[in-house]
C-alpha positions in Angstrom: -12.2 10.6 1.5 -10.8 7.2 2.0 -12.8 4.2 1.0 -12.3 0.5 0.6 -12.1 -0.4 -3.1 -14.4 -2.9 -4.6 -13.9 -5.3 -7.5 -15.6 -2.8 -9.9 -12.9 -0.3 -9.0 -10.1 -2.5 -10.4 -9.7 -0.6 -13.7 -9.6 2.7 -11.9 -7.0 1.3 -9.5 -5.0 -0.1 -12.4 -5.1 3.3 -14.2 -3.2 4.8 -11.3 -1.0 1.7 -10.6 0.5 1.7 -14.1 2.0 5.1 -13.3 3.9 3.4 -10.4 4.4 -0.1 -11.9 5.1 0.8 -15.5 6.2 -2.6 -16.6 2.6 -3.9 -16.5 -0.5 -3.1 -18.6 -3.6 -1.5 -17.1 -5.6 -4.6 -18.2 -3.2 -7.1 -16.6 -3.1 -5.1 -13.4 -6.9 -4.9 -13.2 -7.2 -8.6 -13.7 -4.5 -9.2 -11.1 -6.2 -6.8 -8.6 -9.5 -8.6 -9.0 -7.9 -12.0 -8.2 -6.1 -10.5 -5.2 -9.3 -9.0 -3.8 -11.0 -12.5 -4.0 -8.2 -14.0 -2.0 -9.4 -12.3 1.2 -5.9 -11.5 2.6 -5.4 -8.2 0.8 -7.3 -4.9 0.6 -7.1 -1.8 -1.5 -8.1 1.6 -0.3 -8.9 4.6 -2.6 -8.7 8.3 -1.8 -10.8 10.7 -3.7 -11.1 14.4 -4.1 -14.8 14.8 -4.6 -15.6 12.0 -7.0 -12.1 12.0 -8.6 -9.8 9.1 -7.5 -6.4 10.6 -6.7 -4.6 7.7 -5.0 -4.7 4.2 -3.6 -2.9 1.8 -1.3 -2.7 -2.0 -1.4 -1.9 -4.0 1.7 -2.0 -7.6 2.6 -1.2 -10.1 5.2 2.2 -11.9 4.9 2.7 -15.1 6.7 6.2 -15.8 5.5 9.2 -14.1 7.3 9.2 -10.3 6.9 12.6 -8.6 7.4 13.0 -7.2 10.9 9.6 -8.5 12.3 9.0 -11.0 15.0 5.3 -11.9 14.5 3.0 -13.5 11.9 1.0 -12.5 10.1 2.4 -9.1 9.4 0.5 -6.3 7.6 2.4 -5.3 4.5 2.2 -2.2 2.4 2.4 -3.6 -1.2 2.0 -0.3 -2.9 0.9 3.3 -2.3 0.3 6.0 -4.9 -1.0 9.6 -5.0 -1.3 11.6 -8.2 1.6 14.1 -8.3 -0.5 17.3 -8.0 -2.0 15.9 -4.7 1.2 14.9 -3.1 2.4 16.4 0.2 -1.2 17.0 1.3 -1.5 14.1 3.7 -3.4 11.7 1.5 -0.7 9.0 1.5 -0.6 9.1 5.3 -4.4 8.7 5.4 -4.1 5.7 3.1 -1.4 4.2 5.2 -3.5 4.7 8.4 -6.4 2.8 6.7 -4.0 0.0 5.9 -2.7 -0.1 9.4 -6.2 -0.1 10.9 -7.2 -3.0 8.6 -4.0 -5.0 9.6 -4.8 -4.5 13.3 -8.3 -5.7 12.7 -6.8 -8.9 11.2 -4.8 -9.4 14.4 -1.4 -7.9 13.3 0.9 -6.2 15.7 3.5 -5.2 13.1 3.3 -3.5 9.8 6.1 -3.5 7.2 7.0 -2.3 3.7 9.9 -2.0 1.3 11.2 0.1 -1.5 14.0 -0.1 -4.0 17.4 1.3 -3.0 17.3 4.1 -5.5 13.7 5.2 -4.6 14.6 8.1 -2.3 11.2 9.6 -2.4 9.6 6.4 -1.1 12.4 6.0 1.5 11.7 9.5 2.8 7.9 8.9 2.9 8.4 5.7 4.9 10.7 7.4 7.4 8.3 10.4 7.7 5.4 8.2 8.6 7.2 6.3 11.4 8.8 3.3 9.7 12.3 2.5 10.7 14.8 0.9 8.4 15.3 -2.8 9.1 17.8 -3.8 6.5 19.8 -2.2 3.6 17.7 -4.0 1.0 15.4 -1.3 2.3 12.6 -3.0 4.2 10.6 -1.2 6.8 8.8 -2.0 10.0 6.8 -0.3 12.7 4.6 -1.4 15.6 0.9 -1.0 15.1 
């Protein structure tokens, strides 16, 4: 089940996020996520199996230029994570769809993302869910 995360979910989100962004601490990420939520231009979605959180996505509005896009603001996938044992089950796609729906509700007509050049797993995910490569720094876009 996909649900919008609340401020009290920040430590739970951070517990998963440190597995993806290992150069941060859980406490620092939880603090940062709380501040981001208060800003109003970003949202986090959780996916749970029963009551167990197994993944999340963070997206926000970007008003600056986003590689390969023509509009502003652009919905932007800042991060997406699913616990390893639950991957390839469609959860990431569901999280992405929640992000895209939110971005559309904010008036966006484009949605973008990026990944590091060496992250072939992320590259394949983006291509599989309909993004097209916009630049070799690996930025993605798709119409929503």
